[in-house]
N, C-alpha and C positions, 0 to 999 in steps of 0.2 A: 190839743189833740190827745185823746185818751190812748192809753197803752193797753194792748190786748195780745193774746197768744195767736200767732198766725202760722198756719200749716200750708205749705205749698203742695199742690197735687200735680201729677202727670197722668196723661192718658197713655196706656200701652195698647198698641194695635199690632196684631200678628202681621208680620211681613213689612211693617212700616216703622216700627220702633216706638219711641216715646216723644211726646210733645207737652208743653205747658198746658195745664188744665185747671187753672184758677187757684184760689185760696179758700181755705175755711178759716174763719175768724171766731175766736172763743174768748169768753171772759177769764177762764182759768185753764190751767193744764189738765185738771180733772175733767172739765167740760170737753176739752179736745180729745182726751182718751175715750170718753164715752161716745162722742160723735163718731170717731173712727171705728170703735167696736160695733156700734149700731150699723155703720156702713158695711163692714165686713159680714156681719150677721145677716144682712139683707141680700148678700150675694148667693147665687144658686150653688148647691152642692155639686161636686164633680169637677171635671177639668175647668181650667180658667176659661172665661169667655174670650172670644177673639178680640174684643175691644172692652176695656174697662179702665177706670181711674184708680189711682192709689196714692197714698201720701208719699211725698218725696222729701228726703232729708229730715233734719230735726226741726221741730217747731221752734219759734223764737218770739220774743217780745218785740212788738213794733208799734210805732205810732199809727193811729187809725184816724181817718177823717171822722168828725162827729156824726155825720149822716150815716156812715157805715156802722159806727158803734151803735146808733139807734136801732139799726136792723138786727144787730147781734142781740141787743137787750130784749127784743121781741121773741127770741127763740128759746128752745129748751137747752140746747148744748152748743149752738153755733150757727153760723151763717156762711153759705157758700157763694162766692162771687168769682166772676171771670174778668173783672175790671182791675187791671194792674194799678190804677190810679187811686185806689182807696187806701193803700198802705204807703207809709213814708219811712224814712230811716230815723 
């Protein structure tokens, strides 16, 4: 199993709170930082939307299934997934 940088995400929804919203998986911490920057840069100016995703907690190194790592290798900065089964301890 390859080891990659994993960032958990949560969805924030006005009036409902937060819930798990997948992972972004990255080859390096620098890729993770660029991925998150590009995400925030794509958000509209002004007040926060009533529903949006955001990184949750600190990223960490985790073992990734080879099939998931292959998806990461195809991207510029990382791959987003909602499948909890692609990461291991």
